[in-house]
Residue, then its C-alpha position, 0 to 999 in steps of 0.5 A: m499499500t502506498t501512501p499518497e503525496l501531498p500536493g506540491a511536497s515534491s517541489q520542496q525537496t532538496a534533491p541530493h546533494q543541493q545546497p539549502q537555500f537561504p533568503p538573502m541578507p538585507p542591505n547594508y546601511g552602515p556609514q561609508g567604509a564600514s562593512g559591519p558593526q564592528e567597522y562601525a563602532k571603530a568609527k565612531k571611537q575616532r574622536n579625541v576628547i583629550g585633544l579637544v581638551a588640549l586645544i579649548a586649552a590651548i587657545v584660551g592660554f594663548i589668548f591670556a598670554c597676549i595680556p600683560g595683565a593676565l600673563i600669570i592665567g596663560w603660563v598656567l593653561l599652555p603647559i597644560a594644554f602641551i601636556l595634553a597635546i602630547v597625551s592626545l597624540f599617542l592615543k591609539d585609533k583617535a584622531k590627531g589633528m586637534g592634538i597637533t593643533a594644540l602642541i603648535l598654539s601651546i608652543v608659539g603661546t609659550i613664546v608670546g608670553f615670554a615676548v610679552f613678560f620681557s616687554v612689560v619688564a622692560s618698560s618697568a625698568k626704562d621707567a624706573f631707571g630712566g627712559g630712552d628719550t635721552k636730550v642733549s643741551a648746548p652748553n651754557a654759564e649755568a650748565g654746571s650747576g645742573a641747570p636745565a637749558a634748551a634741549q634737543p633730541a639726542a638724536k640731532t647730536g651727541t653722535r660719535e660722528n658729531p660729538s656734542p661739546i664740553g659743557s653739553v646736558v645730557e638729560s633723561k627722565d631720571w638723571r641730567v648729566v654734565i661734562n664739566s672738564v676733560r684733562l689728558a695726559a694726567s698720568d702723573a696726578v692720578v698716580a699721586a692721588n692714592q698709593f694704590n693706582k698703578p701706573p698706566v700700561a706702556g703706551t696708554e695715558y689716564i685721563l681725568v674726566n669731571y662731570s655732575a650728575t643731578y638727580l631729577g626722579d621722584e622717588a621717595n629713596g632716591q637712586m645713586p649716580a652709580f647709575v650714570s655711565v661714563d666711558y671712552v670710546t677710541p676712535d676705531g669704536k672700542t670702549v674703554n670701561r673706567l673699571d677696566n683699570s680702576a684707580v681712584a681719581p684725585e677729588h674723585i665723585d662720588t657714586t655710592s651715596t644716595l641723591y634725591k630730587g634736585g640733588t647734585a654729585t660733581g667729581n673727577i673719575a680716571i680712565q686708562v686711554p691710549t696715549a697715541t689716539a687720547g685726544q681723538g676719542v669721545l665720551a660715551v655718556r648715558p643719564g641712567m641705566i637703559a638711557d640712550k648714550v650721548f657721545v661728548a668729544v673730549k676736546 
């Protein structure tokens, strides 16, 4: 007895050695370049949070580094940004763009911060010790007493090529300096002035420079005339500092006693210069620690 076949049953039978048929997979609508769930998850991990934080810190630090009154904030944020930027660059499978930008900004911001800092320091020192607005005036009968005279910008006179004459008034914000006289070939007088003074080296001689320094500033504690400098410059452009071969001059000027507004110190300094060109050099006068120099003739 045979079992009757159901209608359509023969069409569902699988032929021998025939692979079973499965319905097709739905299309992949993931992001471009992602071949599956794992690739899509990997793509989402590319955002670099540390790099973003480093970039924000670098931008804010850079801005504050440019503001003189807020430099300290920039100096705190920029190193933090630098460290975070370095860390962000070593994170695996993370975007590096923001970290690189933060690294560059932190370095440039630090350089800018130092430039602003030194500019502020220089400006403060300029205000404290006399600025670069040095002026020179022609000699007059009252120049040696420290009396003011009609002033002209130092750029118009007082250069090495066109030095100001002896007696000219060299003035800055805080100091007025007058070269009263220059005595060449003064070696005998200098050696006799102090038992510790050594004779000049062969080929050189001492000259005596008499000058007056008047303090014009308003500091309550005053300033010492040591802030004023007078040096000799040879015809070939070499500076001879009076301290290179120190000697106590007769009637030497007191540069260590504090002067207050209107106070004046007057006296001599001894400078050892080449004998052959002693009268051809000039004096470099600086009326304040960072003031501009003015050149005065020696005869």
